[in-house]
C-alpha positions as protocol buffer text, in pm:
chain_id: "A"
residue {
  index: 1
  type: MET
  ca { x: -660 y: -531 z: 731 }
}
residue {
  index: 2
  type: LYS
  ca { x: -550 y: -842 z: 546 }
}
residue {
  index: 3
  type: LEU
  ca { x: -340 y: -1120 z: 697 }
}
residue {
  index: 4
  type: LEU
  ca { x: -152 y: -1363 z: 474 }
}
residue {
  index: 5
  type: HIS
  ca { x: -77 y: -1693 z: 646 }
}
residue {
  index: 6
  type: ILE
  ca { x: 210 y: -1870 z: 471 }
}
residue {
  index: 7
  type: ASN
  ca { x: 227 y: -2237 z: 569 }
}
residue {
  index: 8
  type: SER
  ca { x: 553 y: -2407 z: 469 }
}
residue {
  index: 9
  type: SER
  ca { x: 495 y: -2729 z: 663 }
}
residue {
  index: 10
  type: THR
  ca { x: 392 y: -3063 z: 512 }
}
residue {
  index: 11
  type: ARG
  ca { x: 259 y: -3215 z: 835 }
}
residue {
  index: 12
  type: GLY
  ca { x: -95 y: -3080 z: 853 }
}
residue {
  index: 13
  type: GLU
  ca { x: -252 y: -3121 z: 1197 }
}
residue {
  index: 14
  type: ASN
  ca { x: 72 y: -3275 z: 1326 }
}
residue {
  index: 15
  type: SER
  ca { x: 270 y: -2960 z: 1250 }
}
residue {
  index: 16
  type: GLN
  ca { x: 375 y: -2775 z: 1563 }
}
residue {
  index: 17
  type: SER
  ca { x: 473 y: -2461 z: 1371 }
}
residue {
  index: 18
  type: LEU
  ca { x: 124 y: -2460 z: 1218 }
}
residue {
  index: 19
  type: LEU
  ca { x: -39 y: -2508 z: 1558 }
}
residue {
  index: 20
  type: ILE
  ca { x: 140 y: -2203 z: 1701 }
}
residue {
  index: 21
  type: ALA
  ca { x: 74 y: -1998 z: 1386 }
}
residue {
  index: 22
  type: LYS
  ca { x: -298 y: -2069 z: 1423 }
}
residue {
  index: 23
  type: GLN
  ca { x: -276 y: -1946 z: 1782 }
}
residue {
  index: 24
  type: VAL
  ca { x: -114 y: -1624 z: 1661 }
}
residue {
  index: 25
  type: ILE
  ca { x: -386 y: -1576 z: 1399 }
}
residue {
  index: 26
  type: ALA
  ca { x: -666 y: -1645 z: 1648 }
}
residue {
  index: 27
  type: LYS
  ca { x: -529 y: -1386 z: 1891 }
}
residue {
  index: 28
  type: LEU
  ca { x: -491 y: -1131 z: 1611 }
}
residue {
  index: 29
  type: GLN
  ca { x: -852 y: -1197 z: 1509 }
}
residue {
  index: 30
  type: ASP
  ca { x: -962 y: -1131 z: 1867 }
}
residue {
  index: 31
  type: LYS
  ca { x: -782 y: -798 z: 1854 }
}
residue {
  index: 32
  type: HIS
  ca { x: -897 y: -712 z: 1500 }
}
residue {
  index: 33
  type: PRO
  ca { x: -1243 y: -869 z: 1435 }
}
residue {
  index: 34
  type: ASP
  ca { x: -1249 y: -733 z: 1079 }
}
residue {
  index: 35
  type: LEU
  ca { x: -921 y: -904 z: 986 }
}
residue {
  index: 36
  type: VAL
  ca { x: -933 y: -1080 z: 648 }
}
residue {
  index: 37
  type: ILE
  ca { x: -737 y: -1409 z: 642 }
}
residue {
  index: 38
  type: ASP
  ca { x: -574 y: -1546 z: 327 }
}
residue {
  index: 39
  type: GLU
  ca { x: -440 y: -1901 z: 371 }
}
residue {
  index: 40
  type: PHE
  ca { x: -143 y: -1982 z: 146 }
}
residue {
  index: 41
  type: ASP
  ca { x: -38 y: -2347 z: 178 }
}
residue {
  index: 42
  type: LEU
  ca { x: 286 y: -2357 z: -19 }
}
residue {
  index: 43
  type: PHE
  ca { x: 276 y: -2735 z: -64 }
}
residue {
  index: 44
  type: ALA
  ca { x: -74 y: -2727 z: -213 }
}
residue {
  index: 45
  type: GLY
  ca { x: 72 y: -2686 z: -562 }
}
residue {
  index: 46
  type: ALA
  ca { x: -30 y: -2328 z: -643 }
}
residue {
  index: 47
  type: LEU
  ca { x: 322 y: -2184 z: -643 }
}
residue {
  index: 48
  type: PRO
  ca { x: 479 y: -2136 z: -989 }
}
residue {
  index: 49
  type: ALA
  ca { x: 836 y: -2239 z: -1054 }
}
residue {
  index: 50
  type: PHE
  ca { x: 1086 y: -1964 z: -1121 }
}
residue {
  index: 51
  type: ASP
  ca { x: 1215 y: -2157 z: -1418 }
}
residue {
  index: 52
  type: LYS
  ca { x: 1376 y: -2067 z: -1752 }
}
residue {
  index: 53
  type: ASN
  ca { x: 1049 y: -1918 z: -1880 }
}
residue {
  index: 54
  type: ALA
  ca { x: 1013 y: -1689 z: -1581 }
}
residue {
  index: 55
  type: VAL
  ca { x: 1379 y: -1589 z: -1601 }
}
residue {
  index: 56
  type: GLY
  ca { x: 1346 y: -1532 z: -1974 }
}
residue {
  index: 57
  type: ALA
  ca { x: 1046 y: -1304 z: -1921 }
}
residue {
  index: 58
  type: LYS
  ca { x: 1228 y: -1114 z: -1649 }
}
residue {
  index: 59
  type: MET
  ca { x: 1538 y: -1058 z: -1861 }
}
residue {
  index: 60
  type: ALA
  ca { x: 1326 y: -955 z: -2160 }
}
residue {
  index: 61
  type: LEU
  ca { x: 1149 y: -702 z: -1942 }
}
residue {
  index: 62
  type: PHE
  ca { x: 1471 y: -547 z: -1816 }
}
residue {
  index: 63
  type: THR
  ca { x: 1646 y: -544 z: -2150 }
}
residue {
  index: 64
  type: GLY
  ca { x: 1350 y: -404 z: -2344 }
}
residue {
  index: 65
  type: GLN
  ca { x: 1312 y: -714 z: -2558 }
}
residue {
  index: 66
  type: ASP
  ca { x: 994 y: -906 z: -2639 }
}
residue {
  index: 67
  type: ALA
  ca { x: 917 y: -1216 z: -2436 }
}
residue {
  index: 68
  type: ASN
  ca { x: 762 y: -1512 z: -2614 }
}
residue {
  index: 69
  type: SER
  ca { x: 412 y: -1635 z: -2529 }
}
residue {
  index: 70
  type: THR
  ca { x: 535 y: -1905 z: -2289 }
}
residue {
  index: 71
  type: GLU
  ca { x: 752 y: -1657 z: -2103 }
}
residue {
  index: 72
  type: LYS
  ca { x: 467 y: -1405 z: -2081 }
}
residue {
  index: 73
  type: ALA
  ca { x: 237 y: -1671 z: -1935 }
}
residue {
  index: 74
  type: ALA
  ca { x: 501 y: -1762 z: -1676 }
}
residue {
  index: 75
  type: TRP
  ca { x: 549 y: -1397 z: -1581 }
}
residue {
  index: 76
  type: THR
  ca { x: 173 y: -1351 z: -1541 }
}
residue {
  index: 77
  type: GLU
  ca { x: 170 y: -1635 z: -1287 }
}
residue {
  index: 78
  type: ILE
  ca { x: 468 y: -1484 z: -1104 }
}
residue {
  index: 79
  type: LYS
  ca { x: 300 y: -1143 z: -1089 }
}
residue {
  index: 80
  type: ALA
  ca { x: -23 y: -1294 z: -953 }
}
residue {
  index: 81
  type: VAL
  ca { x: 167 y: -1450 z: -661 }
}
residue {
  index: 82
  type: TYR
  ca { x: 349 y: -1124 z: -594 }
}
residue {
  index: 83
  type: ASP
  ca { x: 21 y: -926 z: -598 }
}
residue {
  index: 84
  type: ARG
  ca { x: -130 y: -1170 z: -350 }
}
residue {
  index: 85
  type: PHE
  ca { x: 176 y: -1137 z: -127 }
}
residue {
  index: 86
  type: ALA
  ca { x: 202 y: -759 z: -149 }
}
residue {
  index: 87
  type: SER
  ca { x: -168 y: -704 z: -73 }
}
residue {
  index: 88
  type: ALA
  ca { x: -128 y: -822 z: 287 }
}
residue {
  index: 89
  type: ASP
  ca { x: -76 y: -594 z: 587 }
}
residue {
  index: 90
  type: ILE
  ca { x: 29 y: -872 z: 825 }
}
residue {
  index: 91
  type: TYR
  ca { x: 221 y: -1192 z: 754 }
}
residue {
  index: 92
  type: VAL
  ca { x: 226 y: -1507 z: 964 }
}
residue {
  index: 93
  type: PHE
  ca { x: 483 y: -1763 z: 851 }
}
residue {
  index: 94
  type: ASN
  ca { x: 503 y: -2108 z: 1002 }
}
residue {
  index: 95
  type: VAL
  ca { x: 835 y: -2267 z: 923 }
}
residue {
  index: 96
  type: PRO
  ca { x: 975 y: -2606 z: 1024 }
}
residue {
  index: 97
  type: LEU
  ca { x: 1353 y: -2621 z: 1042 }
}
residue {
  index: 98
  type: TRP
  ca { x: 1473 y: -2845 z: 758 }
}
residue {
  index: 99
  type: ASN
  ca { x: 1841 y: -2938 z: 757 }
}
residue {
  index: 100
  type: ASN
  ca { x: 1920 y: -2629 z: 967 }
}
residue {
  index: 101
  type: ASN
  ca { x: 1734 y: -2396 z: 729 }
}
residue {
  index: 102
  type: ILE
  ca { x: 1399 y: -2328 z: 561 }
}
residue {
  index: 103
  type: PRO
  ca { x: 1200 y: -2574 z: 346 }
}
residue {
  index: 104
  type: TYR
  ca { x: 1278 y: -2546 z: -25 }
}
residue {
  index: 105
  type: ILE
  ca { x: 921 y: -2443 z: -105 }
}
residue {
  index: 106
  type: LEU
  ca { x: 954 y: -2130 z: 109 }
}
residue {
  index: 107
  type: LYS
  ca { x: 1274 y: -2037 z: -75 }
}
residue {
  index: 108
  type: GLN
  ca { x: 1076 y: -2078 z: -396 }
}
residue {
  index: 109
  type: LEU
  ca { x: 817 y: -1827 z: -274 }
}
residue {
  index: 110
  type: ILE
  ca { x: 1094 y: -1586 z: -175 }
}
residue {
  index: 111
  type: ASP
  ca { x: 1251 y: -1611 z: -521 }
}
residue {
  index: 112
  type: VAL
  ca { x: 912 y: -1555 z: -687 }
}
residue {
  index: 113
  type: VAL
  ca { x: 814 y: -1241 z: -497 }
}
residue {
  index: 114
  type: THR
  ca { x: 1157 y: -1079 z: -451 }
}
residue {
  index: 115
  type: GLN
  ca { x: 1178 y: -887 z: -774 }
}
residue {
  index: 116
  type: PRO
  ca { x: 1330 y: -544 z: -850 }
}
residue {
  index: 117
  type: GLY
  ca { x: 1071 y: -273 z: -883 }
}
residue {
  index: 118
  type: TRP
  ca { x: 818 y: -486 z: -697 }
}
residue {
  index: 119
  type: SER
  ca { x: 949 y: -570 z: -351 }
}
residue {
  index: 120
  type: PHE
  ca { x: 1281 y: -386 z: -362 }
}
residue {
  index: 121
  type: GLY
  ca { x: 1454 y: -105 z: -546 }
}
residue {
  index: 122
  type: PHE
  ca { x: 1816 y: -33 z: -626 }
}
residue {
  index: 123
  type: ASP
  ca { x: 2013 y: 288 z: -651 }
}
residue {
  index: 124
  type: MET
  ca { x: 2370 y: 308 z: -779 }
}
residue {
  index: 125
  type: ASN
  ca { x: 2470 y: 540 z: -495 }
}
residue {
  index: 126
  type: HIS
  ca { x: 2265 y: 403 z: -206 }
}
residue {
  index: 127
  type: GLY
  ca { x: 2219 y: 35 z: -288 }
}
residue {
  index: 128
  type: TYR
  ca { x: 1906 y: -166 z: -216 }
}
residue {
  index: 129
  type: SER
  ca { x: 1585 y: -39 z: -57 }
}
residue {
  index: 130
  type: GLY
  ca { x: 1278 y: -236 z: 47 }
}
residue {
  index: 131
  type: LEU
  ca { x: 947 y: -130 z: -107 }
}
residue {
  index: 132
  type: LEU
  ca { x: 702 y: -320 z: 118 }
}
residue {
  index: 133
  type: ALA
  ca { x: 700 y: -84 z: 414 }
}
residue {
  index: 134
  type: ASP
  ca { x: 443 y: -41 z: 693 }
}
residue {
  index: 135
  type: LYS
  ca { x: 373 y: -413 z: 728 }
}
residue {
  index: 136
  type: LYS
  ca { x: 422 y: -657 z: 1014 }
}
residue {
  index: 137
  type: ALA
  ca { x: 548 y: -1015 z: 1014 }
}
residue {
  index: 138
  type: TYR
  ca { x: 529 y: -1300 z: 1262 }
}
residue {
  index: 139
  type: LEU
  ca { x: 777 y: -1584 z: 1214 }
}
residue {
  index: 140
  type: VAL
  ca { x: 688 y: -1912 z: 1384 }
}
residue {
  index: 141
  type: ILE
  ca { x: 988 y: -2144 z: 1360 }
}
residue {
  index: 142
  type: ALA
  ca { x: 977 y: -2500 z: 1493 }
}
residue {
  index: 143
  type: SER
  ca { x: 1258 y: -2753 z: 1529 }
}
residue {
  index: 144
  type: GLY
  ca { x: 1256 y: -3108 z: 1656 }
}
residue {
  index: 145
  type: VAL
  ca { x: 1606 y: -3119 z: 1804 }
}
residue {
  index: 146
  type: TYR
  ca { x: 1778 y: -2781 z: 1778 }
}
residue {
  index: 147
  type: TYR
  ca { x: 1723 y: -2505 z: 2032 }
}
residue {
  index: 148
  type: GLU
  ca { x: 1932 y: -2208 z: 2132 }
}
residue {
  index: 149
  type: GLY
  ca { x: 2218 y: -2316 z: 2355 }
}
residue {
  index: 150
  type: ILE
  ca { x: 2230 y: -2683 z: 2252 }
}
residue {
  index: 151
  type: PRO
  ca { x: 2577 y: -2819 z: 2161 }
}
residue {
  index: 152
  type: GLU
  ca { x: 2675 y: -2755 z: 1799 }
}
residue {
  index: 153
  type: ASN
  ca { x: 2666 y: -3125 z: 1710 }
}
residue {
  index: 154
  type: PHE
  ca { x: 2286 y: -3109 z: 1748 }
}
residue {
  index: 155
  type: GLY
  ca { x: 2235 y: -2865 z: 1463 }
}
residue {
  index: 156
  type: SER
  ca { x: 2209 y: -2497 z: 1381 }
}
residue {
  index: 157
  type: ASP
  ca { x: 1941 y: -2243 z: 1294 }
}
residue {
  index: 158
  type: PHE
  ca { x: 2011 y: -2058 z: 971 }
}
residue {
  index: 159
  type: ALA
  ca { x: 1638 y: -2009 z: 908 }
}
residue {
  index: 160
  type: THR
  ca { x: 1582 y: -1734 z: 1164 }
}
residue {
  index: 161
  type: PRO
  ca { x: 1855 y: -1489 z: 1051 }
}
residue {
  index: 162
  type: TYR
  ca { x: 1786 y: -1565 z: 685 }
}
residue {
  index: 163
  type: LEU
  ca { x: 1414 y: -1490 z: 708 }
}
residue {
  index: 164
  type: GLN
  ca { x: 1466 y: -1182 z: 924 }
}
residue {
  index: 165
  type: ASP
  ca { x: 1725 y: -1047 z: 679 }
}
residue {
  index: 166
  type: TRP
  ca { x: 1501 y: -1118 z: 377 }
}
residue {
  index: 167
  type: LEU
  ca { x: 1201 y: -943 z: 534 }
}
residue {
  index: 168
  type: LYS
  ca { x: 1412 y: -637 z: 611 }
}
residue {
  index: 169
  type: PHE
  ca { x: 1551 y: -647 z: 256 }
}
residue {
  index: 170
  type: ILE
  ca { x: 1200 y: -608 z: 113 }
}
residue {
  index: 171
  type: GLY
  ca { x: 1109 y: -336 z: 363 }
}
residue {
  index: 172
  type: ILE
  ca { x: 936 y: -527 z: 644 }
}
residue {
  index: 173
  type: THR
  ca { x: 1116 y: -427 z: 962 }
}
residue {
  index: 174
  type: ASP
  ca { x: 842 y: -491 z: 1221 }
}
residue {
  index: 175
  type: ILE
  ca { x: 914 y: -859 z: 1287 }
}
residue {
  index: 176
  type: GLU
  ca { x: 822 y: -1086 z: 1577 }
}
residue {
  index: 177
  type: THR
  ca { x: 998 y: -1423 z: 1594 }
}
residue {
  index: 178
  type: ILE
  ca { x: 847 y: -1713 z: 1789 }
}
residue {
  index: 179
  type: HIS
  ca { x: 1044 y: -2033 z: 1839 }
}
residue {
  index: 180
  type: ILE
  ca { x: 877 y: -2359 z: 1934 }
}
residue {
  index: 181
  type: SER
  ca { x: 1156 y: -2603 z: 2013 }
}
residue {
  index: 182
  type: PRO
  ca { x: 1260 y: -2867 z: 2066 }
}
residue {
  index: 183
  type: THR
  ca { x: 946 y: -3055 z: 1965 }
}
residue {
  index: 184
  type: VAL
  ca { x: 1101 y: -3404 z: 1961 }
}
residue {
  index: 185
  type: LEU
  ca { x: 1407 y: -3409 z: 2187 }
}
residue {
  index: 186
  type: ASN
  ca { x: 1204 y: -3288 z: 2483 }
}
residue {
  index: 187
  type: ASN
  ca { x: 1098 y: -3470 z: 2801 }
}
residue {
  index: 188
  type: ASP
  ca { x: 813 y: -3225 z: 2862 }
}
residue {
  index: 189
  type: TYR
  ca { x: 706 y: -3082 z: 2531 }
}
residue {
  index: 190
  type: GLU
  ca { x: 358 y: -2997 z: 2656 }
}
residue {
  index: 191
  type: LYS
  ca { x: 516 y: -2759 z: 2907 }
}
residue {
  index: 192
  type: THR
  ca { x: 731 y: -2601 z: 2634 }
}
residue {
  index: 193
  type: LYS
  ca { x: 429 y: -2558 z: 2409 }
}
residue {
  index: 194
  type: GLY
  ca { x: 222 y: -2413 z: 2692 }
}
residue {
  index: 195
  type: GLU
  ca { x: 489 y: -2154 z: 2773 }
}
residue {
  index: 196
  type: VAL
  ca { x: 506 y: -2045 z: 2409 }
}
residue {
  index: 197
  type: ILE
  ca { x: 127 y: -2009 z: 2389 }
}
residue {
  index: 198
  type: ASP
  ca { x: 118 y: -1812 z: 2714 }
}
residue {
  index: 199
  type: ASP
  ca { x: 386 y: -1576 z: 2581 }
}
residue {
  index: 200
  type: LEU
  ca { x: 173 y: -1506 z: 2275 }
}
residue {
  index: 201
  type: GLU
  ca { x: -72 y: -1308 z: 2489 }
}
residue {
  index: 202
  type: LYS
  ca { x: 196 y: -1051 z: 2572 }
}
residue {
  index: 203
  type: LEU
  ca { x: 335 y: -1056 z: 2218 }
}
residue {
  index: 204
  type: ILE
  ca { x: 4 y: -982 z: 2047 }
}
residue {
  index: 205
  type: ALA
  ca { x: -86 y: -718 z: 2307 }
}
């Protein structure tokens, strides 16, 4: 099996979402010693922009026209990222909550890989259907202030429903969501972190 770890945090060793994601991966490795790990750091600069060249190539493809050389090169980069994404059996996302939602770089990945005929299909009578079935995803979502039940003036979490809905849209329905929060507005964060790590044992089992 192949696991794709998608890191959308900029904080390196200080990232709490990354810390928990690494715990998830370590426990999955214990369960599956032959697991192949692919580390995808979204802020490392390897993610192509879905810019006018990529859009031009996409529209040329769907309208039966010829793309120019620049558009073809852009589409080749897009396809390479999709192939890397689609080759995984298990996904582990670590996601810090930015302005109540996901970091922009993760949205960029979503826009790159979510293409008709690749990750989803469409039927005039039945609508959309996800094409990436029989896969599993772990979402690790961290927030410094927000947590479920806090007064509304302290923020919201649009990241969790958005990511869950997107994964289901592309056919991934086996989803585990792990929240690590609050990481800043917390008088005993070590206790919070310890409880989340302890719960991972049951989750992975």
